[in-house]
mmCIF file as gemmi writes it, N, C-alpha and C atoms, coordinates in Angstrom:
data_model
loop_
_atom_site.group_PDB
_atom_site.id
_atom_site.type_symbol
_atom_site.label_atom_id
_atom_site.label_alt_id
_atom_site.label_comp_id
_atom_site.label_asym_id
_atom_site.label_entity_id
_atom_site.label_seq_id
_atom_site.pdbx_PDB_ins_code
_atom_site.Cartn_x
_atom_site.Cartn_y
_atom_site.Cartn_z
_atom_site.occupancy
_atom_site.B_iso_or_equiv
_atom_site.pdbx_formal_charge
_atom_site.auth_seq_id
_atom_site.auth_asym_id
_atom_site.pdbx_PDB_model_num
ATOM 1 N N . MET Axp A 1 ? -5.044 16.162 -4.605 1 0 ? 1 A 1
ATOM 2 C CA . MET Axp A 1 ? -5.366 15.611 -5.714 1 0 ? 1 A 1
ATOM 3 C C . MET Axp A 1 ? -4.62 14.373 -6.347 1 0 ? 1 A 1
ATOM 4 N N . PRO Axp A 2 ? -5.537 13.263 -6.382 1 0 ? 2 A 1
ATOM 5 C CA . PRO Axp A 2 ? -4.77 12.016 -6.77 1 0 ? 2 A 1
ATOM 6 C C . PRO Axp A 2 ? -4.531 12.276 -8.46 1 0 ? 2 A 1
ATOM 7 N N . VAL Axp A 3 ? -3.734 11.369 -8.683 1 0 ? 3 A 1
ATOM 8 C CA . VAL Axp A 3 ? -3.349 11.356 -10.437 1 0 ? 3 A 1
ATOM 9 C C . VAL Axp A 3 ? -3.094 9.74 -10.796 1 0 ? 3 A 1
ATOM 10 N N . ILE Axp A 4 ? -3.728 9.417 -11.465 1 0 ? 4 A 1
ATOM 11 C CA . ILE Axp A 4 ? -3.664 7.794 -11.692 1 0 ? 4 A 1
ATOM 12 C C . ILE Axp A 4 ? -3.166 7.861 -13.084 1 0 ? 4 A 1
ATOM 13 N N . THR Axp A 5 ? -2.36 6.8 -13.345 1 0 ? 5 A 1
ATOM 14 C CA . THR Axp A 5 ? -1.729 6.818 -14.803 1 0 ? 5 A 1
ATOM 15 C C . THR Axp A 5 ? -1.847 5.411 -14.904 1 0 ? 5 A 1
ATOM 16 N N . ILE Axp A 6 ? -2.554 4.796 -15.921 1 0 ? 6 A 1
ATOM 17 C CA . ILE Axp A 6 ? -2.751 3.536 -16.115 1 0 ? 6 A 1
ATOM 18 C C . ILE Axp A 6 ? -1.886 2.944 -17.811 1 0 ? 6 A 1
ATOM 19 N N . GLN Axp A 7 ? -1.131 2.414 -17.735 1 0 ? 7 A 1
ATOM 20 C CA . GLN Axp A 7 ? -0.51 1.911 -18.765 1 0 ? 7 A 1
ATOM 21 C C . GLN Axp A 7 ? -1.001 0.383 -19.174 1 0 ? 7 A 1
ATOM 22 N N . GLN Axp A 8 ? -1.511 0.475 -20.783 1 0 ? 8 A 1
ATOM 23 C CA . GLN Axp A 8 ? -1.853 -0.671 -20.788 1 0 ? 8 A 1
ATOM 24 C C . GLN Axp A 8 ? -1.917 -0.796 -22.462 1 0 ? 8 A 1
ATOM 25 N N . SER Axp A 9 ? -2.226 -2.208 -22.855 1 0 ? 9 A 1
ATOM 26 C CA . SER Axp A 9 ? -2.608 -2.388 -24.452 1 0 ? 9 A 1
ATOM 27 C C . SER Axp A 9 ? -3.834 -1.805 -24.494 1 0 ? 9 A 1
ATOM 28 N N . PRO Axp A 10 ? -4.085 -1.402 -26.065 1 0 ? 10 A 1
ATOM 29 C CA . PRO Axp A 10 ? -5.429 -0.715 -26.317 1 0 ? 10 A 1
ATOM 30 C C . PRO Axp A 10 ? -6.932 -1.333 -25.737 1 0 ? 10 A 1
ATOM 31 N N . ARG Axp A 11 ? -7.433 -0.727 -25.477 1 0 ? 11 A 1
ATOM 32 C CA . ARG Axp A 11 ? -8.99 -0.792 -24.761 1 0 ? 11 A 1
ATOM 33 C C . ARG Axp A 11 ? -10.11 -0.156 -25.305 1 0 ? 11 A 1
ATOM 34 N N . SER Axp A 12 ? -11.218 -0.509 -25.397 1 0 ? 12 A 1
ATOM 35 C CA . SER Axp A 12 ? -12.07 0.138 -25.894 1 0 ? 12 A 1
ATOM 36 C C . SER Axp A 12 ? -12.439 1.369 -24.991 1 0 ? 12 A 1
ATOM 37 N N . VAL Axp A 13 ? -13.351 2.078 -25.784 1 0 ? 13 A 1
ATOM 38 C CA . VAL Axp A 13 ? -13.756 3.778 -24.918 1 0 ? 13 A 1
ATOM 39 C C . VAL Axp A 13 ? -14.566 3.263 -23.531 1 0 ? 13 A 1
ATOM 40 N N . ASP Axp A 14 ? -15.738 2.322 -23.919 1 0 ? 14 A 1
ATOM 41 C CA . ASP Axp A 14 ? -16.698 1.685 -22.932 1 0 ? 14 A 1
ATOM 42 C C . ASP Axp A 14 ? -15.75 1.182 -21.607 1 0 ? 14 A 1
ATOM 43 N N . LEU Axp A 15 ? -14.865 0.395 -21.819 1 0 ? 15 A 1
ATOM 44 C CA . LEU Axp A 15 ? -14.088 -0.005 -21.053 1 0 ? 15 A 1
ATOM 45 C C . LEU Axp A 15 ? -13.278 0.999 -20.022 1 0 ? 15 A 1
ATOM 46 N N . LYS Axp A 16 ? -12.718 1.895 -20.887 1 0 ? 16 A 1
ATOM 47 C CA . LYS Axp A 16 ? -12.014 2.901 -19.957 1 0 ? 16 A 1
ATOM 48 C C . LYS Axp A 16 ? -12.958 3.712 -19.157 1 0 ? 16 A 1
ATOM 49 N N . ARG Axp A 17 ? -14.214 3.95 -19.894 1 0 ? 17 A 1
ATOM 50 C CA . ARG Axp A 17 ? -15.253 4.874 -19.338 1 0 ? 17 A 1
ATOM 51 C C . ARG Axp A 17 ? -15.551 4.054 -17.481 1 0 ? 17 A 1
ATOM 52 N N . ARG Axp A 18 ? -15.795 2.911 -17.995 1 0 ? 18 A 1
ATOM 53 C CA . ARG Axp A 18 ? -16.056 2.081 -16.574 1 0 ? 18 A 1
ATOM 54 C C . ARG Axp A 18 ? -15.141 1.851 -15.604 1 0 ? 18 A 1
ATOM 55 N N . LEU Axp A 19 ? -13.976 1.684 -16.191 1 0 ? 19 A 1
ATOM 56 C CA . LEU Axp A 19 ? -12.691 1.826 -15.281 1 0 ? 19 A 1
ATOM 57 C C . LEU Axp A 19 ? -12.6 3.223 -14.688 1 0 ? 19 A 1
ATOM 58 N N . ALA Axp A 20 ? -12.563 4.208 -15.342 1 0 ? 20 A 1
ATOM 59 C CA . ALA Axp A 20 ? -12.624 5.49 -14.617 1 0 ? 20 A 1
ATOM 60 C C . ALA Axp A 20 ? -13.673 5.758 -13.681 1 0 ? 20 A 1
ATOM 61 N N . LYS Axp A 21 ? -14.768 5.475 -13.845 1 0 ? 21 A 1
ATOM 62 C CA . LYS Axp A 21 ? -15.856 5.641 -12.82 1 0 ? 21 A 1
ATOM 63 C C . LYS Axp A 21 ? -15.728 4.745 -11.745 1 0 ? 21 A 1
ATOM 64 N N . GLU Axp A 22 ? -15.223 3.7 -11.766 1 0 ? 22 A 1
ATOM 65 C CA . GLU Axp A 22 ? -15.375 2.81 -10.799 1 0 ? 22 A 1
ATOM 66 C C . GLU Axp A 22 ? -13.696 3.141 -10.266 1 0 ? 22 A 1
ATOM 67 N N . LEU Axp A 23 ? -12.856 3.775 -10.538 1 0 ? 23 A 1
ATOM 68 C CA . LEU Axp A 23 ? -11.705 3.933 -9.66 1 0 ? 23 A 1
ATOM 69 C C . LEU Axp A 23 ? -11.809 5.446 -9.149 1 0 ? 23 A 1
ATOM 70 N N . THR Axp A 24 ? -12.961 5.992 -9.626 1 0 ? 24 A 1
ATOM 71 C CA . THR Axp A 24 ? -13.05 7.54 -9.19 1 0 ? 24 A 1
ATOM 72 C C . THR Axp A 24 ? -13.764 7.159 -7.897 1 0 ? 24 A 1
ATOM 73 N N . ALA Axp A 25 ? -14.934 6.348 -7.994 1 0 ? 25 A 1
ATOM 74 C CA . ALA Axp A 25 ? -15.625 5.824 -6.952 1 0 ? 25 A 1
ATOM 75 C C . ALA Axp A 25 ? -14.843 5.69 -5.595 1 0 ? 25 A 1
ATOM 76 N N . VAL Axp A 26 ? -13.739 4.824 -5.64 1 0 ? 26 A 1
ATOM 77 C CA . VAL Axp A 26 ? -12.902 4.067 -4.738 1 0 ? 26 A 1
ATOM 78 C C . VAL Axp A 26 ? -12.078 5.173 -4.282 1 0 ? 26 A 1
ATOM 79 N N . PHE Axp A 27 ? -11.728 6.374 -4.824 1 0 ? 27 A 1
ATOM 80 C CA . PHE Axp A 27 ? -10.694 7.274 -4.544 1 0 ? 27 A 1
ATOM 81 C C . PHE Axp A 27 ? -11.637 8.237 -3.48 1 0 ? 27 A 1
ATOM 82 N N . VAL Axp A 28 ? -12.741 8.391 -4.323 1 0 ? 28 A 1
ATOM 83 C CA . VAL Axp A 28 ? -14.154 9.431 -3.211 1 0 ? 28 A 1
ATOM 84 C C . VAL Axp A 28 ? -14.074 8.711 -1.861 1 0 ? 28 A 1
ATOM 85 N N . SER Axp A 29 ? -14.039 7.537 -1.785 1 0 ? 29 A 1
ATOM 86 C CA . SER Axp A 29 ? -14.679 6.759 -0.651 1 0 ? 29 A 1
ATOM 87 C C . SER Axp A 29 ? -13.667 6.691 0.159 1 0 ? 29 A 1
ATOM 88 N N . VAL Axp A 30 ? -12.46 6.281 -0.312 1 0 ? 30 A 1
ATOM 89 C CA . VAL Axp A 30 ? -11.544 6.163 0.712 1 0 ? 30 A 1
ATOM 90 C C . VAL Axp A 30 ? -10.623 7.368 1.256 1 0 ? 30 A 1
ATOM 91 N N . TYR Axp A 31 ? -10.164 8.452 0.145 1 0 ? 31 A 1
ATOM 92 C CA . TYR Axp A 31 ? -9.892 9.723 0.569 1 0 ? 31 A 1
ATOM 93 C C . TYR Axp A 31 ? -10.756 10.609 0.974 1 0 ? 31 A 1
ATOM 94 N N . ASP Axp A 32 ? -11.947 10.501 1.14 1 0 ? 32 A 1
ATOM 95 C CA . ASP Axp A 32 ? -13.188 11.4 1.313 1 0 ? 32 A 1
ATOM 96 C C . ASP Axp A 32 ? -12.941 12.671 0.658 1 0 ? 32 A 1
ATOM 97 N N . ILE Axp A 33 ? -12.852 12.448 -0.811 1 0 ? 33 A 1
ATOM 98 C CA . ILE Axp A 33 ? -12.745 13.727 -1.599 1 0 ? 33 A 1
ATOM 99 C C . ILE Axp A 33 ? -13.582 13.673 -2.812 1 0 ? 33 A 1
ATOM 100 N N . PRO Axp A 34 ? -13.862 14.963 -3.51 1 0 ? 34 A 1
ATOM 101 C CA . PRO Axp A 34 ? -14.946 15.347 -4.059 1 0 ? 34 A 1
ATOM 102 C C . PRO Axp A 34 ? -14.264 14.388 -5.658 1 0 ? 34 A 1
ATOM 103 N N . PRO Axp A 35 ? -15.248 13.905 -6.33 1 0 ? 35 A 1
ATOM 104 C CA . PRO Axp A 35 ? -14.941 13.3 -7.736 1 0 ? 35 A 1
ATOM 105 C C . PRO Axp A 35 ? -14.066 14.122 -8.762 1 0 ? 35 A 1
ATOM 106 N N . GLU Axp A 36 ? -14.146 15.352 -8.753 1 0 ? 36 A 1
ATOM 107 C CA . GLU Axp A 36 ? -13.596 16.4 -9.661 1 0 ? 36 A 1
ATOM 108 C C . GLU Axp A 36 ? -12.238 16.378 -9.118 1 0 ? 36 A 1
ATOM 109 N N . ALA Axp A 37 ? -11.78 16.063 -7.742 1 0 ? 37 A 1
ATOM 110 C CA . ALA Axp A 37 ? -10.245 16.296 -7.434 1 0 ? 37 A 1
ATOM 111 C C . ALA Axp A 37 ? -9.507 14.805 -8.051 1 0 ? 37 A 1
ATOM 112 N N . VAL Axp A 38 ? -10.255 13.702 -8.441 1 0 ? 38 A 1
ATOM 113 C CA . VAL Axp A 38 ? -9.449 12.512 -8.981 1 0 ? 38 A 1
ATOM 114 C C . VAL Axp A 38 ? -9.331 12.873 -10.963 1 0 ? 38 A 1
ATOM 115 N N . GLN Axp A 39 ? -8.101 12.702 -11.164 1 0 ? 39 A 1
ATOM 116 C CA . GLN Axp A 39 ? -7.482 12.521 -12.449 1 0 ? 39 A 1
ATOM 117 C C . GLN Axp A 39 ? -6.927 11.407 -12.787 1 0 ? 39 A 1
ATOM 118 N N . ILE Axp A 40 ? -7.675 10.602 -13.97 1 0 ? 40 A 1
ATOM 119 C CA . ILE Axp A 40 ? -6.94 9.371 -14.56 1 0 ? 40 A 1
ATOM 120 C C . ILE Axp A 40 ? -6.388 9.702 -15.93 1 0 ? 40 A 1
ATOM 121 N N . PHE Axp A 41 ? -5.416 9.459 -16.323 1 0 ? 41 A 1
ATOM 122 C CA . PHE Axp A 41 ? -4.481 9.102 -17.487 1 0 ? 41 A 1
ATOM 123 C C . PHE Axp A 41 ? -4.433 7.84 -18.009 1 0 ? 41 A 1
ATOM 124 N N . PHE Axp A 42 ? -4.869 7.598 -19.199 1 0 ? 42 A 1
ATOM 125 C CA . PHE Axp A 42 ? -4.963 6.337 -19.738 1 0 ? 42 A 1
ATOM 126 C C . PHE Axp A 42 ? -3.626 6.375 -20.877 1 0 ? 42 A 1
ATOM 127 N N . SER Axp A 43 ? -2.625 5.757 -21.025 1 0 ? 43 A 1
ATOM 128 C CA . SER Axp A 43 ? -1.325 5.68 -21.971 1 0 ? 43 A 1
ATOM 129 C C . SER Axp A 43 ? -1.773 4.32 -22.353 1 0 ? 43 A 1
ATOM 130 N N . GLU Axp A 44 ? -1.668 4.086 -23.659 1 0 ? 44 A 1
ATOM 131 C CA . GLU Axp A 44 ? -1.93 2.954 -24.248 1 0 ? 44 A 1
ATOM 132 C C . GLU Axp A 44 ? -0.774 3.017 -25.633 1 0 ? 44 A 1
ATOM 133 N N . ALA Axp A 45 ? -0.214 1.738 -25.465 1 0 ? 45 A 1
ATOM 134 C CA . ALA Axp A 45 ? 0.693 0.945 -26.625 1 0 ? 45 A 1
ATOM 135 C C . ALA Axp A 45 ? 0.363 -0.003 -27.094 1 0 ? 45 A 1
ATOM 136 N N . SER Axp A 46 ? 0.423 -0.271 -28.263 1 0 ? 46 A 1
ATOM 137 C CA . SER Axp A 46 ? -0.007 -0.878 -29.523 1 0 ? 46 A 1
ATOM 138 C C . SER Axp A 46 ? 0.656 -2.327 -28.971 1 0 ? 46 A 1
ATOM 139 N N . HIS Axp A 47 ? 0.397 -2.934 -29.565 1 0 ? 47 A 1
ATOM 140 C CA . HIS Axp A 47 ? 0.995 -4.611 -29.348 1 0 ? 47 A 1
ATOM 141 C C . HIS Axp A 47 ? 2.377 -4.904 -29.937 1 0 ? 47 A 1
ATOM 142 N N . GLU Axp A 48 ? 2.873 -3.92 -31.119 1 0 ? 48 A 1
ATOM 143 C CA . GLU Axp A 48 ? 3.922 -3.997 -31.337 1 0 ? 48 A 1
ATOM 144 C C . GLU Axp A 48 ? 4.966 -3.365 -30.535 1 0 ? 48 A 1
ATOM 145 N N . ASN Axp A 49 ? 4.461 -2.416 -29.867 1 0 ? 49 A 1
ATOM 146 C CA . ASN Axp A 49 ? 5.274 -2.146 -28.759 1 0 ? 49 A 1
ATOM 147 C C . ASN Axp A 49 ? 5.031 -2.249 -27.502 1 0 ? 49 A 1
ATOM 148 N N . TRP Axp A 50 ? 4.889 -3.223 -27.101 1 0 ? 50 A 1
ATOM 149 C CA . TRP Axp A 50 ? 4.353 -4.016 -25.803 1 0 ? 50 A 1
ATOM 150 C C . TRP Axp A 50 ? 5.1 -5.472 -25.451 1 0 ? 50 A 1
ATOM 151 N N . ALA Axp A 51 ? 6.184 -5.834 -24.675 1 0 ? 51 A 1
ATOM 152 C CA . ALA Axp A 51 ? 6.788 -6.91 -24.761 1 0 ? 51 A 1
ATOM 153 C C . ALA Axp A 51 ? 6.696 -7.168 -23.318 1 0 ? 51 A 1
ATOM 154 N N . LYS Axp A 52 ? 6.32 -8.844 -23.228 1 0 ? 52 A 1
ATOM 155 C CA . LYS Axp A 52 ? 6.353 -9.536 -22.134 1 0 ? 52 A 1
ATOM 156 C C . LYS Axp A 52 ? 7.16 -10.772 -21.98 1 0 ? 52 A 1
ATOM 157 N N . GLY Axp A 53 ? 8.047 -11.209 -20.959 1 0 ? 53 A 1
ATOM 158 C CA . GLY Axp A 53 ? 8.659 -12.486 -21.388 1 0 ? 53 A 1
ATOM 159 C C . GLY Axp A 53 ? 9.737 -12.28 -22.239 1 0 ? 53 A 1
ATOM 160 N N . GLY Axp A 54 ? 10.052 -11.381 -22.905 1 0 ? 54 A 1
ATOM 161 C CA . GLY Axp A 54 ? 10.869 -11.381 -23.93 1 0 ? 54 A 1
ATOM 162 C C . GLY Axp A 54 ? 10.097 -11.494 -25.195 1 0 ? 54 A 1
ATOM 163 N N . PHE Axp A 55 ? 9.133 -11.253 -25.235 1 0 ? 55 A 1
ATOM 164 C CA . PHE Axp A 55 ? 7.977 -11.539 -26.88 1 0 ? 55 A 1
ATOM 165 C C . PHE Axp A 55 ? 7.326 -10.359 -26.876 1 0 ? 55 A 1
ATOM 166 N N . LEU Axp A 56 ? 6.988 -9.651 -28.183 1 0 ? 56 A 1
ATOM 167 C CA . LEU Axp A 56 ? 6.365 -8.941 -28.52 1 0 ? 56 A 1
ATOM 168 C C . LEU Axp A 56 ? 4.994 -9.282 -28.117 1 0 ? 56 A 1
ATOM 169 N N . ALA Axp A 57 ? 4.124 -8.6 -27.697 1 0 ? 57 A 1
ATOM 170 C CA . ALA Axp A 57 ? 2.731 -8.756 -27.527 1 0 ? 57 A 1
ATOM 171 C C . ALA Axp A 57 ? 1.795 -9.211 -29.089 1 0 ? 57 A 1
ATOM 172 N N . ALA Axp A 58 ? 2.455 -8.49 -29.994 1 0 ? 58 A 1
ATOM 173 C CA . ALA Axp A 58 ? 2.009 -8.686 -31.361 1 0 ? 58 A 1
ATOM 174 C C . ALA Axp A 58 ? 2.362 -10.235 -31.805 1 0 ? 58 A 1
ATOM 175 N N . ASP Axp A 59 ? 3.493 -10.787 -31.372 1 0 ? 59 A 1
ATOM 176 C CA . ASP Axp A 59 ? 3.564 -11.538 -31.852 1 0 ? 59 A 1
ATOM 177 C C . ASP Axp A 59 ? 2.881 -13.146 -31.134 1 0 ? 59 A 1
ATOM 178 N N . ASN Axp A 60 ? 1.827 -12.714 -30.465 1 0 ? 60 A 1
ATOM 179 C CA . ASN Axp A 60 ? 1.042 -13.461 -29.4 1 0 ? 60 A 1
ATOM 180 C C . ASN Axp A 60 ? 1.67 -15.01 -29.197 1 0 ? 60 A 1
ATOM 181 N N . HIS Axp A 61 ? 2.883 -14.745 -28.278 1 0 ? 61 A 1
ATOM 182 C CA . HIS Axp A 61 ? 3.465 -16.1 -28.002 1 0 ? 61 A 1
ATOM 183 C C . HIS Axp A 61 ? 2.802 -16.71 -26.584 1 0 ? 61 A 1
ATOM 184 N N . LYS Axp A 62 ? 2.892 -17.87 -26.449 1 0 ? 62 A 1
ATOM 185 C CA . LYS Axp A 62 ? 2.169 -18.27 -25.285 1 0 ? 62 A 1
ATOM 186 C C . LYS Axp A 62 ? 3.017 -19.444 -24.882 1 0 ? 62 A 1
ATOM 187 N N . LYS Axp A 63 ? 3.198 -19.703 -23.503 1 0 ? 63 A 1
ATOM 188 C CA . LYS Axp A 63 ? 4.223 -20.861 -23.023 1 0 ? 63 A 1
ATOM 189 C C . LYS Axp A 63 ? 3.333 -21.966 -22.873 1 0 ? 63 A 1
């Protein structure tokens, strides 16, 4: 049973529904397993808890 963990900044429920549906379809196709065997966990961090290139996403720095 594959378990997929997605770490990201917050996204809408509609986008997460779409991603879950499409990722599940890929695993079903490639691994030849039933959809019920695929688990997906979304782990979201707010922008003040996410940094890239030494800057918090909340600070919205651009190069």
